[in-house]
N, C-alpha and C positions, 0 to 999 in steps of 0.2 A: 795429862792424859796418861803418861806412863808414871805412876807414883810407886808402884811395887818393884819395878824392875826398869832397866834401861830401854830406850827406844830401840827396837830391834834393826831399824833402818840404819842406825849409828854404826852397827857392826859392818854392814856393807860399805858405808862410806869410809869408815877407818881402814879398811882393807884396800880400798881404792886409792886413798890418799897414801898409804904406805907404798903401794905399787908405784905410784907416781913419783914419790920422794926418792925411792930406790933408784928408779931409772934416771931422774935428774940429778941425784946426789948432792954433795956439798951442803950449802946453806938450806936447801930444801929438805934434806934428810934431818938435819939438826933441827929445823922447824917442825917437822912431824914428831920427832923425839919429844921435844918440848911440849907439843899438844897432848902426847900420850901421856908423859909424866903429869901434866896438869890434870887429865882425866883420872888418872890413877889416884892422885892425891884428893881429888873432889870425892871420888867413890870411896875412898877410905875413911874421909872425915865426915862426909855428908849424905852418902849413900843410904844409911840407916834412916835418914829423915826424907827419903824420896828424892834427893837432888842427885841427878845424873847428866851426864854430857848429853846434849841433844844433837840434832843432826847439823846444825849450823856450825859447830866446832870443826868438824872434818870437812863440811861443805866449803867453808871459808878457805881452808888450805887448798882444796882442790881448784877452786876458782882462781886462786893466787898463782898456783903451779901451772894453770892453763893460760895465764897471761892478763887475767882480768885485774885492774887495779883494785887495791882494797876499798877505796871510796865507793866502788860499784856494788859492794856486798849488800847494803840494804835494799837496792833495787833488784839484785839478783833474788835475795830472798823473798821479796814481795811477789816477784814474777812467779816464783815457784808455788805461791799460796794463792794466787788470784783465782784460780779455778774453784778452789775449796770455798773461797769468800763469796764468789758468784753463786755456787750451789747453795750455800746457806741462805742468801737473799732470795734466791727462786723458790727454795723450800718455804721460807716465810711467807712469801707473796701468795704460794699456792694454798697455804693454811689460812688465808684471809686476814693475815696481819697487818 
């Protein structure tokens, strides 16, 4: 979806993850800094190919900092997308598909 530039939602989630990490400190702050360094490295080496961090990078950190176990991430990510999936199905049905 975002081939020419990074997903703008990532900017918001990155800031939220940073604020949570700063407020919690310690390992959470180190984890955020690691994610930021990973994003910077990917952007530097693959950004020109349209590869950018997506919302899941920082959303996963936010879920973790809020106390969700990491193994819940796939379910959390699916829950966030269900409305869009249902909208696509309804649109398809309305088109007579």
